[in-house]
C-alpha positions, 0 to 999 in steps of 0.5 A: 499500500505504502508504495502504490500510495507513494507513486499515486503522490509522487505524479501529482506532488504540487499540483492543484489535485495533490489534497484531492489525491491524498484524500482519495487514496486514503479513502480507499484504503480507510478500513484496512487504515483505521480498521471497519468499525471507526471507518463506519463511523469518519471518513477522510475529507480533506488534505491540505498543509499536512494537515488531514481532516476527519469527518465524524459521520455518525454523532456520538462517536466524537470523543472517542475519535479524540481518544484514539486520534494520537494511534490514529494518527500513528496509523495515517503517518504510516500509510502516508508515508509520512505526509500526514502530520496533523489529523483534526475531526469534523463533525459531519452529515449523518450517514454512512462513509460512502 
């Protein structure tokens, strides 16, 4: 995964679409990165300036996600070859991730 991720991102590095590619790559691997249960309640929403915005789509999960944020960040750093340096959570619309 990390190798393919690195190749895809190097193609778009420095372009206006870079953040969209990072987000799309993470969305594609989301359940494998953070596990099925957490993947069912949140999703990568945007990436810019080394920060990944994670949208919480199930009410009541914010506190749980905040409590595991250091572990989540560690997994995201590994999966993104170090591109993700910070994670922020935002409340999203109710519903399952696409």
